Structures are given as structure tokens and as C-alpha cells.
KOLLUM-785851 format. One record per residue (C-alpha): residue in one letter; x, y, z. Coordinates in pm, whole numbers. Layout:
! KOLLUM-785851
a, X, Y, Z
...
***
This chain:
! KOLLUM-785851
m, 1321, -4153, 2170
a, 985, -3979, 2140
t, 726, -4150, 1923
a, 497, -3979, 1674
a, 212, -4020, 1923
d, 421, -3849, 2193
s, 490, -3555, 1961
l, 124, -3515, 1872
a, 27, -3533, 2239
l, 285, -3264, 2319
a, 148, -3042, 2040
a, -207, -3085, 2169
q, -90, -3000, 2520
a, 86, -2685, 2392
r, -228, -2575, 2211
r, -440, -2632, 2524
s, -185, -2439, 2729
y, -211, -2147, 2486
v, -593, -2143, 2498
e, -596, -2169, 2878
r, -363, -1868, 2901
l, -603, -1675, 2681
l, -901, -1782, 2891
s, -738, -1676, 3216
g, -629, -1342, 3071
v, -945, -1234, 2889
p, -1110, -1058, 3188
s, -792, -861, 3262
v, -736, -747, 2905
v, -1101, -644, 2865
h, -1067, -447, 3187
a, -758, -279, 3039
v, -960, -187, 2728
e, -1232, -41, 2954
e, -969, 166, 3134
g, -826, 282, 2801
a, -1174, 384, 2686
r, -1224, 578, 3010
l, -894, 763, 2968
l, -973, 837, 2604
a, -1311, 980, 2700
g, -1137, 1214, 2944
q, -906, 1362, 2683
t, -974, 1705, 2536
a, -1123, 1690, 2187
e, -1395, 1843, 1970
h, -1734, 1824, 2137
s, -1873, 1567, 1893
i, -1570, 1340, 1930
q, -1567, 1376, 2308
y, -1937, 1287, 2337
k, -1887, 985, 2113
r, -1596, 863, 2325
r, -1800, 903, 2643
d, -2092, 711, 2493
v, -1862, 433, 2375
a, -1698, 406, 2719
a, -2041, 380, 2882
d, -2162, 120, 2629
l, -1848, -87, 2678
r, -1880, -77, 3056
k, -2235, -208, 3025
s, -2163, -475, 2760
a, -1820, -593, 2879
p, -1956, -899, 3066
n, -2134, -1022, 2752
w, -1824, -958, 2542
i, -1610, -1159, 2786
s, -1864, -1443, 2785
g, -1865, -1456, 2404
i, -1485, -1467, 2384
i, -1459, -1738, 2650
a, -1730, -1950, 2486
a, -1553, -1939, 2149
l, -1214, -2021, 2303
r, -1352, -2311, 2509
s, -1501, -2465, 2196
s, -1146, -2497, 2060
l, -1004, -2679, 2364
v, -1091, -3022, 2231
s, -1006, -2993, 1862
g, -769, -2697, 1863
v, -959, -2530, 1579
v, -1245, -2283, 1565
s, -1525, -2418, 1349
a, -1615, -2079, 1202
s, -1317, -1850, 1198
r, -1488, -1563, 1021
p, -1736, -1351, 1214
g, -1982, -1388, 934
d, -1950, -1763, 900
l, -2201, -1843, 1175
p, -2559, -1828, 1040
p, -2819, -1627, 1229
p, -3035, -1830, 1469
g, -3301, -2035, 1293
r, -3135, -2022, 952
s, -2920, -2280, 783
n, -2599, -2192, 609
s, -2652, -2417, 310
g, -2616, -2281, -38
m, -2447, -1962, -154
s, -2551, -1607, -81
l, -2415, -1255, -102
v, -2212, -1138, 197
d, -2376, -838, 356
d, -2193, -509, 409
d, -2200, -551, 786
t, -2009, -879, 769
i, -1753, -728, 532
e, -1700, -435, 770
v, -1646, -669, 1063
e, -1402, -870, 853
i, -1206, -553, 778
l, -1189, -466, 1147
s, -1081, -822, 1222
s, -806, -811, 959
r, -672, -486, 1099
l, -662, -633, 1448
a, -478, -939, 1315
l, -229, -707, 1144
a, -168, -524, 1473
m, -110, -858, 1647
m, 137, -968, 1381
d, 314, -634, 1400
r, 377, -697, 1768
a, 407, -1074, 1790
s, 527, -1189, 1447
w, 854, -1340, 1565
e, 704, -1516, 1866
f, 432, -1659, 1639
t, 686, -1768, 1376
d, 886, -1956, 1640
l, 570, -2121, 1776
r, 454, -2219, 1429
s, 793, -2376, 1358
r, 779, -2581, 1680
m, 421, -2696, 1620
s, 504, -2796, 1262
a, 798, -3000, 1387
l, 581, -3177, 1643
e, 289, -3243, 1407
k, 508, -3326, 1104
r, 327, -3096, 863
d, 419, -2783, 670
e, 151, -2548, 796
l, -108, -2497, 1066
d, -474, -2555, 986
a, -642, -2245, 839
n, -877, -2233, 1142
d, -616, -2324, 1403
v, -676, -2129, 1722
l, -304, -2047, 1731
r, -338, -1823, 1428
p, -366, -1449, 1506
h, -641, -1393, 1251
v, -853, -1663, 1421
l, -815, -1495, 1760
a, -897, -1160, 1596
r, -1217, -1301, 1449
i, -1317, -1446, 1785
l, -1273, -1104, 1945
t, -1463, -910, 1678
g, -1736, -1174, 1653
a, -1791, -1165, 2029
w, -1792, -784, 2016
r, -2076, -792, 1764
g, -2250, -1062, 1967
a, -2242, -830, 2270
s, -2437, -570, 2064
l, -2139, -335, 2048
s, -2122, -137, 1724
q, -1854, -125, 1457
d, -1836, 251, 1504
a, -1758, 194, 1872
w, -1479, -45, 1773
r, -1331, 214, 1535
t, -1345, 478, 1808
l, -1142, 251, 2039
q, -933, 90, 1766
a, -597, 220, 1891
v, -671, 96, 2244
l, -799, -242, 2123
h, -501, -298, 1894
e, -249, -207, 2163
e, -400, -423, 2438
f, -472, -734, 2231
a, -136, -716, 2049
h, 36, -730, 2390
f, -206, -1005, 2497
a, -126, -1223, 2193
e, 248, -1164, 2224
e, 249, -1272, 2589
a, 46, -1586, 2512
y, 280, -1687, 2228
h, 586, -1611, 2439
e, 467, -1824, 2731
t, 373, -2113, 2502
n, 715, -2096, 2335
r, 880, -2094, 2678
w, 685, -2404, 2779
l, 784, -2587, 2459
i, 1150, -2495, 2509
q, 1128, -2646, 2858
q, 1006, -2962, 2685
r, 1320, -2939, 2463
v, 1124, -2870, 2145
l, 1350, -2685, 1897
p, 1548, -2462, 2136
d, 1724, -2319, 1826
i, 1474, -2231, 1556
d, 1563, -2280, 1190
l, 1347, -2038, 989
r, 1450, -2174, 649
p, 1131, -2376, 594
f, 924, -2059, 636
i, 1086, -1833, 376
r, 874, -1968, 91
r, 683, -1688, -78
t, 373, -1630, -283
r, 418, -1571, -653
n, 377, -1196, -627
s, 632, -1152, -349
y, 962, -973, -378
g, 1226, -1148, -581
v, 986, -1367, -782
p, 910, -1291, -1149
i, 573, -1125, -1205
p, 357, -1273, -1479
a, 362, -1089, -1809
g, 99, -820, -1827
a, 57, -791, -1453
t, 143, -475, -1269
p, 412, -508, -1002
s, 157, -482, -725
a, -133, -667, -882
p, -251, -952, -663
v, -160, -1293, -798
p, -339, -1596, -652
a, -127, -1783, -402
a, -112, -2157, -375
t, -412, -2266, -174
s, -488, -2556, 48
g, -790, -2775, 17
h, -991, -2523, 219
g, -932, -2248, -35
r, -723, -2041, 202
l, -360, -1934, 181
g, -141, -2241, 189
n, 233, -2246, 262
v, 267, -1883, 360
g, -54, -1834, 554
e, -266, -1529, 618
e, -33, -1396, 887
t, 258, -1376, 642
r, 39, -1191, 391
l, -64, -943, 658
m, 289, -902, 782
t, 429, -825, 438
r, 176, -546, 397
a, 276, -333, 692
g, 360, -501, 1019
g, 663, -686, 890
f, 801, -376, 723
a, 772, -176, 1043
r, 985, -437, 1218
g, 1247, -444, 940
s, 1542, -389, 1173
d, 1422, -676, 1395
h, 1400, -901, 1090
a, 1748, -800, 973
e, 1892, -875, 1317
a, 1723, -1216, 1315
v, 1881, -1299, 977
l, 2224, -1184, 1096
g, 2179, -1388, 1412
r, 2116, -1701, 1208
l, 2424, -1630, 997
n, 2646, -1593, 1302
r, 2510, -1911, 1462
l, 2570, -2108, 1142
i, 2924, -1975, 1106
g, 2992, -2037, 1472
r, 2907, -2406, 1434
q, 3163, -2445, 1152
v, 3423, -2193, 1272
p, 3407, -2173, 1654
d, 3668, -1895, 1670
f, 3448, -1667, 1459
a, 3215, -1583, 1749
g, 3507, -1469, 1962
t, 3613, -1209, 1704
a, 3270, -1056, 1646
q, 3313, -768, 1891
m, 3690, -702, 1871
p, 3854, -524, 1575
h, 4176, -689, 1457
q, 4421, -672, 1170
a, 4419, -906, 874
s, 4727, -1119, 823
a, 4998, -964, 607
g, 4943, -1216, 330
l, 4569, -1149, 313
k, 4624, -771, 318
a, 4854, -796, 19
a, 4614, -1028, -162
i, 4318, -791, -106
n, 4523, -496, -239
e, 4626, -696, -544
a, 4268, -812, -605
q, 4134, -457, -577
q, 4388, -325, -826
g, 4316, -610, -1064
i, 3942, -552, -1044
q, 3994, -180, -1107
r, 4196, -257, -1419
r, 3942, -506, -1549
l, 3628, -315, -1459
v, 3698, 36, -1582
t, 3391, 179, -1757
t, 3408, 450, -2015
s, 3090, 572, -2188
g, 2913, 251, -2104
a, 3183, 21, -2249
a, 3420, -186, -2038
v, 3788, -161, -2133
q, 4118, -280, -1994
a, 4375, -33, -1865
d, 4572, -52, -2192
g, 4262, 48, -2389
a, 4177, -296, -2525
r, 3801, -341, -2537
v, 3662, -613, -2309
a, 3293, -601, -2398
e, 3039, -393, -2581
g, 2828, -197, -2335
p, 2828, -257, -1961
v, 3017, -555, -1821
s, 2793, -861, -1821
t, 2690, -1018, -1493
p, 2857, -1356, -1574
a, 3181, -1171, -1646
l, 3157, -987, -1315
l, 3085, -1307, -1123
e, 3368, -1497, -1293
e, 3615, -1218, -1220
l, 3518, -1206, -852
h, 3516, -1587, -821
q, 3874, -1606, -943
r, 3977, -1337, -698
k, 3804, -1524, -415
q, 4007, -1839, -477
a, 4333, -1643, -469
l, 4228, -1467, -149
k, 4146, -1793, 27
q, 4487, -1929, -58
a, 4642, -1618, 101
a, 4429, -1641, 417
s, 4608, -1765, 727
t, 4316, -1862, 955
p, 3975, -2034, 926
v, 3812, -1706, 1034
e, 3968, -1521, 740
r, 3865, -1793, 495
a, 3508, -1790, 631
t, 3494, -1410, 603
i, 3612, -1422, 241
e, 3347, -1681, 155
i, 3060, -1492, 320
v, 3148, -1158, 157
a, 3177, -1333, -180
l, 2833, -1491, -134
l, 2683, -1154, -37
f, 2815, -983, -347
q, 2721, -1276, -567
s, 2360, -1222, -460
i, 2383, -843, -500
l, 2525, -870, -852
m, 2252, -1114, -955
e, 1983, -863, -855
e, 1828, -786, -1193
r, 1678, -457, -1079
i, 2022, -304, -1037
p, 2098, -152, -1380
a, 2403, -299, -1552
v, 2589, 34, -1560
v, 2566, 51, -1180
r, 2626, -318, -1110
v, 2994, -284, -1196
w, 3038, -27, -918
f, 2879, -260, -667
a, 3125, -527, -784
r, 3415, -293, -715
l, 3294, -249, -357
q, 3361, -615, -274
m, 3729, -575, -186
p, 3680, -263, 33
v, 3392, -440, 212
l, 3604, -754, 256
r, 3882, -543, 403
v, 3648, -385, 659
a, 3473, -718, 732
v, 3807, -883, 816
s, 3914, -600, 1046
e, 3566, -523, 1188
p, 3369, -848, 1219
d, 3068, -661, 1360
f, 2987, -601, 993
f, 2819, -942, 1020
a, 2655, -873, 1356
t, 2496, -527, 1335
v, 2242, -382, 1094
d, 2377, -28, 1122
h, 2736, -82, 1008
p, 2806, 208, 766
a, 2930, -24, 490
r, 2605, -218, 503
r, 2396, 101, 517
l, 2582, 251, 219
i, 2511, -53, 2
d, 2146, -53, 108
r, 2100, 321, 42
m, 2252, 305, -304
g, 2059, -10, -386
a, 1726, 137, -270
c, 1771, 435, -500
v, 1830, 232, -815
m, 1595, -61, -751
g, 1257, 98, -816
f, 1005, -113, -1005
d, 1072, -125, -1377
s, 1427, -4, -1327
t, 1551, -265, -1576
s, 1392, -67, -1857
r, 1460, 280, -1718
a, 1812, 417, -1749
v, 1965, 540, -1426
a, 2015, 915, -1437
d, 2369, 1006, -1535
t, 2409, 1224, -1228
l, 2312, 943, -990
e, 2539, 696, -1168
k, 2831, 940, -1146
e, 2775, 990, -773
i, 2775, 614, -708
k, 3096, 591, -912
r, 3251, 874, -707
v, 3149, 709, -379
v, 3310, 377, -477
q, 3630, 545, -593
v, 3662, 739, -266
v, 3618, 415, -69
e, 3884, 248, -284
a, 4121, 541, -234
y, 4126, 509, 147
p, 4183, 139, 214
d, 4311, 168, 570
t, 4042, 387, 729
g, 3795, 109, 805
r, 3437, 213, 871
r, 3525, 584, 877
v, 3545, 616, 500
f, 3212, 433, 461
q, 3050, 665, 716
t, 3193, 971, 540
v, 3070, 877, 194
l, 2734, 766, 335
t, 2684, 1116, 480
e, 2794, 1268, 149
f, 2555, 1042, -43
e, 2263, 1152, 177
k, 2346, 1517, 105
f, 2380, 1440, -264
l, 2033, 1283, -276
e, 1876, 1590, -118
h, 2047, 1816, -373
y, 1982, 1577, -662
f, 1607, 1550, -619
k, 1575, 1921, -547
n, 1789, 2060, -830
e, 1904, 1804, -1087
n, 1633, 1544, -1139
e, 1386, 1682, -1394
t, 1110, 1448, -1280
t, 1125, 1552, -915
r, 1251, 1910, -917
k, 915, 2080, -962
g, 742, 1863, -704
v, 1011, 1937, -445
s, 981, 2310, -514
l, 604, 2299, -465
a, 637, 2095, -145
q, 890, 2343, -6
q, 649, 2627, -78
v, 375, 2438, 108
e, 602, 2391, 408
q, 721, 2752, 402
r, 366, 2882, 381
e, 236, 2658, 659
t, 530, 2738, 885
l, 488, 3111, 831
a, 112, 3086, 888
i, 165, 2915, 1223
q, 435, 3164, 1320
y, 213, 3460, 1225
t, -75, 3309, 1424
i, 144, 3272, 1732
e, 256, 3635, 1716
l, -92, 3770, 1641
r, -224, 3590, 1947
k, 46, 3753, 2158
m, -30, 4097, 2014
l, -405, 4077, 2066
n, -389, 3911, 2406
e, -470, 4235, 2585
v, -630, 4434, 2303
p, -1014, 4480, 2310
v, -1114, 4337, 1969
q, -1432, 4154, 1869
e, -1398, 3773, 1888
g, -1504, 3722, 1526
v, -1219, 3943, 1407
r, -970, 3758, 1626
e, -1075, 3424, 1476
f, -1053, 3565, 1123
l, -703, 3699, 1184
f, -580, 3376, 1341
h, -741, 3124, 1106
v, -761, 3308, 773
w, -553, 3622, 752
a, -237, 3466, 899
d, -243, 3223, 606
v, -305, 3506, 357
m, -2, 3694, 493
a, 206, 3376, 482
m, 108, 3302, 122
t, 191, 3660, 22
a, 525, 3643, 203
v, 615, 3322, 15
k, 533, 3481, -322
h, 668, 3832, -269
g, 906, 3805, 26
p, 846, 3904, 391
q, 937, 4267, 318
g, 767, 4293, -23
n, 516, 4574, -80
e, 232, 4326, -122
t, 316, 4161, 211
k, 330, 4498, 386
a, -11, 4582, 238
m, -160, 4263, 389
k, -16, 4359, 729
r, -170, 4707, 705
v, -506, 4545, 635
a, -467, 4346, 958
a, -403, 4670, 1150
d, -699, 4845, 986
l, -923, 4551, 1071
i, -811, 4552, 1434
w, -885, 4925, 1462
s, -1220, 4897, 1280
a, -1337, 4616, 1508
s, -1252, 4795, 1833
a, -1523, 4987, 2021
k, -1636, 5312, 1847
v, -1787, 5559, 2091
s, -1786, 5881, 1884
r, -1975, 5978, 1569
e, -1649, 6075, 1400
e, -1494, 5733, 1458
r, -1803, 5559, 1322
a, -1798, 5778, 1011
e, -1431, 5695, 960
v, -1505, 5321, 981
i, -1781, 5353, 720
r, -1545, 5550, 493
r, -1269, 5291, 517
l, -1489, 4984, 494
p, -1533, 4942, 110
p, -1160, 4947, 24
l, -1089, 4731, 329
l, -1340, 4465, 222
k, -1205, 4479, -135
t, -850, 4412, -14
l, -972, 4133, 214
r, -1136, 3958, -81
e, -825, 4002, -296
g, -611, 3845, -25
m, -847, 3552, 15
d, -853, 3508, -364
h, -474, 3479, -368
a, -496, 3220, -91
n, -737, 3012, -305
i, -1030, 3049, -64
s, -1356, 2970, -244
g, -1618, 3237, -306
d, -1866, 3072, -69
k, -1612, 3067, 211
q, -1522, 3429, 140
d, -1886, 3533, 168
e, -1911, 3347, 499
h, -1600, 3518, 638
i, -1714, 3865, 519
q, -2059, 3819, 676
k, -1899, 3732, 1011
l, -1670, 4035, 988
n, -1966, 4262, 909
n, -2141, 4133, 1220
s, -1831, 4199, 1430
l, -1787, 4549, 1290
a, -2154, 4629, 1355
a, -2112, 4506, 1713
a, -1819, 4744, 1756
f, -2055, 5040, 1705
t, -2251, 4948, 2018
a, -1966, 4803, 2226
k, -1919, 4933, 2578
t, -1557, 4819, 2607
a, -1261, 5055, 2604
t, -1130, 5184, 2273
i, -776, 5122, 2148
a, -560, 5422, 2233
p, -386, 5585, 1933
e, -40, 5514, 2077
r, -136, 5149, 2132
l, -255, 5125, 1773
e, 74, 5274, 1651
e, 263, 5017, 1857
l, 60, 4736, 1696
m, 131, 4876, 1350
a, 504, 4890, 1422
r, 503, 4529, 1546
l, 315, 4414, 1237
e, 566, 4591, 1011
t, 855, 4405, 1178
l, 664, 4083, 1244
e, 932, 3854, 1094
e, 1185, 3970, 1353
l, 958, 3844, 1632
l, 878, 3502, 1488
p, 969, 3185, 1680
e, 1228, 2951, 1532
s, 1084, 2736, 1254
d, 1239, 2426, 1413
d, 998, 2469, 1704
i, 688, 2469, 1481
e, 467, 2161, 1457
i, 270, 2127, 1132
d, -19, 1922, 1267
e, -279, 1730, 1071
s, -546, 1996, 1112
m, -324, 2236, 918
v, -252, 1991, 639
l, -619, 1906, 600
d, -672, 2272, 504
l, -416, 2259, 223
s, -655, 2173, -59
g, -557, 2503, -218
h, -221, 2350, -296
e, -378, 2082, -516
s, -272, 2107, -878
a, -189, 1885, -1173
e, 164, 1851, -1035
l, 93, 1813, -662
e, -164, 1615, -466
v, -204, 1670, -92
v, -318, 1355, 90
g, -584, 1460, 339
e, -774, 1138, 404
g, -742, 761, 405
g, -545, 503, 597
s, -592, 350, 941
m, -533, 487, 1289
a, -156, 463, 1325
t, 15, 296, 1618
p, 318, 457, 1786
a, 535, 202, 1605
m, 400, 317, 1268
l, 455, 683, 1357
a, 813, 599, 1446
w, 855, 409, 1120
a, 714, 703, 920
k, 994, 919, 1064
e, 1257, 666, 957
l, 1173, 648, 586
q, 1466, 763, 378
v, 1496, 977, 67
g, 1551, 778, -250
g, 1352, 468, -152
w, 1079, 328, -378
y, 727, 243, -260
m, 397, 118, -397
l, 116, 365, -327
d, -256, 285, -344
y, -433, 623, -366
r, -725, 768, -565
n, -787, 447, -759
r, -423, 425, -867
n, -166, 170, -759
e, 177, 282, -872
a, 544, 301, -788
v, 655, 627, -626
q, 990, 747, -496
l, 1044, 937, -171
v, 1228, 1251, -284
w, 1191, 1513, -9
q, 1130, 1549, 363
g, 1065, 1876, 541
m, 1168, 2001, 881
r, 1172, 1718, 1133
r, 1009, 1507, 861
q, 667, 1661, 926
l, 597, 1668, 551
t, 709, 1398, 304
l, 691, 1411, -75
f, 670, 1114, -310
v, 695, 1154, -688
s, 566, 917, -954
p, 779, 828, -1260
h, 564, 1076, -1455
g, 653, 1362, -1220
r, 332, 1392, -1017
g, 398, 1479, -653
i, 204, 1330, -360
l, 251, 1516, -30
f, 192, 1355, 310
q, 183, 1498, 659
q, 354, 1273, 913
n, 39, 1131, 1079
r, -128, 1065, 744
l, 186, 893, 618
a, 181, 663, 921
a, -190, 595, 862
f, -118, 482, 504
l, 167, 261, 624
q, -62, 113, 890
a, -331, 29, 634
g, -85, -116, 382
l, -175, 154, 128
l, 193, 252, 110
v, 445, -33, 112
p, 817, -49, 28
a, 893, -180, -318
q, 1146, -413, -155
d, 1038, -604, 154
e, 1403, -646, 254
s, 1711, -430, 217
l, 1971, -536, -38
t, 2219, -667, 220
v, 1955, -858, 419
r, 1833, -1031, 107
a, 2192, -1110, 12
t, 2251, -1251, 362
r, 1948, -1479, 330
s, 2076, -1597, -7
a, 2416, -1671, 148
l, 2245, -1862, 431
a, 2058, -2078, 183
k, 2385, -2177, 12
l, 2563, -2237, 341
d, 2275, -2451, 467
v, 2333, -2681, 169
d, 2713, -2688, 200
p, 2850, -2531, 520
t, 3197, -2678, 455
r, 3257, -2414, 186
l, 3337, -2177, 475
l, 3656, -2373, 543
n, 3761, -2477, 191
***
């Protein structure tokens, strides 16, 4: 039997092994960063950005040896004690100065700390589960709840070593920001590999081969599922319990970082980990359960009959009419919605009858787990009472499918699980306890449950069908029936239509003018300004409206006016046409919300181009060619590429300030450089979900109510009806920076599964009783 001294020695050896892996890998990872900087410098970009990237690559190549030396020196200092004496880059005093007393922290140190925190977040995004396993093993060996705040194993300590050494090598913060995506990617992989190898070594030493995560699910007071102090906003920071060093205690800085963005982005991984724990726990008590996980089978005849009887009984007891619960014979059961205790008591009685009808331990275990899941769901206070009864009525259909399709407990994408999560996400926005659920949404949830009840023998197919129908309902509901969101969705659709048309018009104009001799200034005006004017006019008046046709004629007149003029008659004609042409150009730019200063700038450039046409030596546009251009402009919509092929990139959205109004804000700045994982997550966000948004000095709950083609544009709406429109890359940037976070850090079924695990950990025999 290992002694306490043996365990501590093993922990110290593991920590040394981790540091030695870092030391041996530092030169290689820095070389990889250099290579990434070189590749970045070779990419096409604006001149200023390209020059900056080249300068940064050159600076890094020159300073890399000093950076490596600084990292290695800091890591070696931790080999003896396992901690880094000054984990913050700004904690070390400048040479010749003591660090006694208190002083203001300079802006430079704060900036470095921000960069360090972002790097730590990227590491946790990639390596959170490896780190969690390692932390659990080290805690078991050292017999303490948490690692030291300055423990070298912590990602934020490694991040501060890296940023501190960067500054010590005389590399600038601006250089770091330029290479941030490269740095985050390389060092996140680096940390993950080091944690993985250290975990592998500990497993070889037989240290916790099967990790129990239960000790690490403690949360800070302002986390999901914990009451928020009176007077505090849902997202207001509440001090966490601290250790003697004044840093985060039980949860640790990594958990705080992970719950901001990284952990959310890995939500499916987290859900699978929770389901894995559930299956392992059940397997220990009911060995046959694991063998049924991947093979559909029929419930015993007795259990089938009992489930049908229970469902009918629940339907009779839990019929709601105008908010009051009544029995089938009309006798009133309760005033208002059915109370949660009444729901739980009803379902508990049904559970006992079902267990008596079950013929195998697997069936009894399945009944118990489903009952525990729904017990947790029904105790979720943020589900309004009028909706909670419909969740209660789903228990028997879910039990039926769980018995026949045990992969309900093994996969995160089972349609029954996804349906519960989607409906829950839509009704669990912050403050939903005091805000009545819209009648239309409540009726749709009622309809969904009744359809599921009506088709008891179709298994997952009925859940998949109603899930698809619910998704379509949400799109229609937010667009047409919800008074708070309807206007915002309409405005967002106009933005998307205008931007799509503008890009399509630009594509076709480029094709038309590819071989036409027109001054370059006019080409740029047509591509970058007038295409948007035509698009805006087409949105307001229709593609074939008179106003739209007039804007197209202006384009043709401008093309002709800017072509070479070799005769006196042609020059006189240009001068004659110019005043009305300029007047129409200004009117079009006015309608497109282009400022007066910008209009003056565009008109000046056009005047220069038209003057150059008088002295041009190039060929003129033949009359028949001009007529052909006019005809193509008249029928431009018939030539446009499919809208599904159009990419609305960030440069377009940044020019959408004209769409700003009291009802709609267009997010054009803010956030952090998004990783590929964050971009992928941005595409996966679903309509109906609630989020906390930190933008323009406001921190408030918003609901995702609309997504455009291929999710390139996404609209959130506040409870007061203000719309906030994101382009895909900007949305990912806000997710990356933790400026937009889900209101729930876990889906409804995952949280219910964790609650069931907690109860089963205390008394696993309830699976068999």
C-alpha cells in the first residue's frame, strides 16, 4: 500500500515530467510560430497589414532565441518547487527596484495580462478535459482540493510565462496581436500534448485510471443554477470564494475562463463526457445495460402496458384549460397551472407502478434514470409553470423510446434529447419566471407533446418529425408572430437582401465592363457605390420598379460619359447631360444613406474621370455596344448568380452603418480574433436560444431570433425589441472574447443528467430497487 510520502513523491515526479516535456518542446513550438508568421506574411492583404506582418516575422526571427531563453529560464525555476514565484507578467519588479508597498498597475502590464488571459483561454478551449483529468489525479495524490494558484501545471501560469518572456525579448504587444491566431493555435496544441503525456504517465503508474469528475463540479455563486443575490443583474460578477492568496479557490481561474467561451465551444464534448460517466455508473450496477446500448429492442409486454396506462393516467390528470388544471370529468384539481410538487408526486407514483411491471434489471434501471432526468427538468425554476406540465407529459414517451432505443443515454444527438433541449432553450431566458411565455409558443409546445403522445410506437421518428416542425415554427414565429422580434427580423432580412443584391450587381457589372474602355475611377464608383444604390432601390421598389430602372439608366449614362470623347459634338453632349446626371447620382447616394462628405468625395473623383475622358486616346464605345450594355442593365436580375453562392464577408458588413437605427444595431467592431473552432461554433448557434451580450456599455439578455443564408448574418433581439445584427466572423469574435455567452452553460438534458448522476452517486442501488 502506497504511503502518503509515496503519493507526494509521485506527484512531484509527474510535475517534473510535465515541465521537462515543456522544456524539450519549447524550441520546436517557437520554430512552428516562426513558420506560421512567415506564412502569414506571405498571404495577400492590404499593404499596411502585409508590411506589418513582414516586420513582425522579421522581428520574431531575430528575437526568437531570447524568447526561448526566457521561457526556459522561467520553466527551470519551477523544477524544484513546482510553482512559479511570480505568475503574472507584471509581478516581477524592474531591475534595481523593490516590489514593496502598493502602486498603480501601468497600462502596459494590464495589456500583457489581457493577452495572457486570452492565451490561457485558447489553451483551455483545446486542453480543458486533459487538464481536468490531470488536476483530478494530482489532487488525489496530494490529498488537497485544488492546485496552488501559481502551480506550473495551470494553463494561465504557462500563458504568463510565455507572454512575460515575449516582453522580455523586446517583442511588442502589437506584434503578439498580429500573430495571435498562430500563437494560440500552436501553444494550445503544445499544452494539450503536455497534459496528455503527463496523464498517460500517471495512468501507467495506476493513478486514477477512471476519473470521477464529481469533486470538480462545484461552482462560483454567479454560475448557472445558483440563485443570484437580490439586486444583482444575471451577469453581474459576484466574488467567488478565495483562497488565502486572494485568487479563485475551489473552481480556479481555468474554470472561470472555460465558462466564458472555451467550455461553451466544446459543449458537445462535455455532454458526451457526462453521458459517458452515466453509462459507466449504470454498467457497474447493471452489467447487462452496456450490452443493450447499441441494439434496439422491445420492452416486455408488461412494461409496455404499464407505460400506456401511465401515459393515459397522466393525460387525464394533467389536462390544462385556460391555465387551470382539471380532471377529465371536469372536476378542478388546482387553481392556475399544476404545481411542481403535484407534478413530481404524480410522476413518482407512476414510476413505482412501472418498476413493478418491469421484467429485467435493465428496464428498472431505465425507468429510474428517466424519472431522475424529468425530476430535474421539472424542478428547473426558469421553465414557466404553464409549460412545465407539457414537459411532464413527455416523460412516458421518452421512457418508451429509452427502453427500445438505449442509445438515448449514449448519444447527444438523439432527437428526443434534442427536442427537449430546443424547447427548454426557448423558454429559459433570464427572468423568464416573471415573463409570461407567449401564447403561440406555449400552444406549439403543447401541440408537439400531443403529437408525440399520439404516435407511441414510432420510436425516434416521431421525435425527429416534431423537432423539424418545431424548428420551422420558430423561424415563422419570430418572423411573423412575436411582436418583440418581428420588426427586427424584417430589418435584418432587408439588410441581407440589399447586401446580396449589391454583391450580385457588382459581379455582373464587372463582367459587363471587363472589355469596355471606361475610366478606372468610374469603374470603382460603379462597383463600390452604385451597385449598393441599385440594390437599395431594388429592395425598396422591386427589381423592375421605375425607380430601379432609373438607377440602371444612370449607370449606363455614366459609362458612356466616362468613355473617350474624340469629337466636339460628343463633348458638348456630355456637358449637356452632366447636371441632371450628377443630380440623380446625389439622390441615389442620399437614399443609400451616404454622408454628404462622402458624396462630395465621390463626385470629385467622377469629375476627374469625366475630364480625363475628354483627352483620352483610347477607343470610344460603339453605339451598338452601348445599346447592348443598356439592354443587359435593363435585364440585370436575369443574369444574377444564385444567392446561395454569395458570401457576405466582413468588409461588406463593416460598411453597413447606414442600417443603424433605433431598432437595429449592426456590430462592426469588438471581440477577439476567432479560432476555427469558434467559427464553427458560431455556425451551430440555434434560433430561440438565450445569450448574455456585452456590447456598447450594456450587458443584457438577448435571444437569437433569425439567421440568414448559410448563417452569414445572425440577429439577436433584446426583451425590449432592439435588434443586434452580427456577421458570422464578428459573431465568432464575440464568442471568442466572452462578450457573447449562452445564458445556460449546459443544455437542459445535460444538466438533468448531472443531477441524476449526483443522486446515483449517493445511492446507486436505486437503479435496481
